[in-house]
Residue, then its C-alpha position, 0 to 999 in steps of 0.5 A: m177511060n176518062q169519065s165526066y161527072t156533074a158538080v152542083v155548086k152554090q154559095d151559101g153565105p161565106w161558104w161554097i157547097g157542092w155535090i156530085e150528082e152521080v155519086p151519092g155521098v160525095n159532097c164538100q164545103e170550102n171557102s172558095r169556088d175553086g177550092l170546092l171544085k178541087s175538093l170535090r174532084i179529090t173526094l170523087l176520086e177517093a169514093l170511086e176507088m173505095n167503091r171499086d175496092d169494095a166491089r172487087h172484095a165482094a166478088g171474091e175470086d174468079y170474077e170478070e170485069f166489063s166496061i159499060a158505056v151509057 
């Protein structure tokens, strides 16, 4: 499944800073816009995987997974 997320980015002095709107805590700072977008993508992937692992661990055994589209 290919999902899209929204990156909010801005330049602040010599730095580019950004956040992913839909996932709290995913934010980065880089010295270029392209570098920022790359860091945000990597950080988002890591956060999603960590959240996925945490949810499965919390569920224990005998759980079901469903895809929910919004």
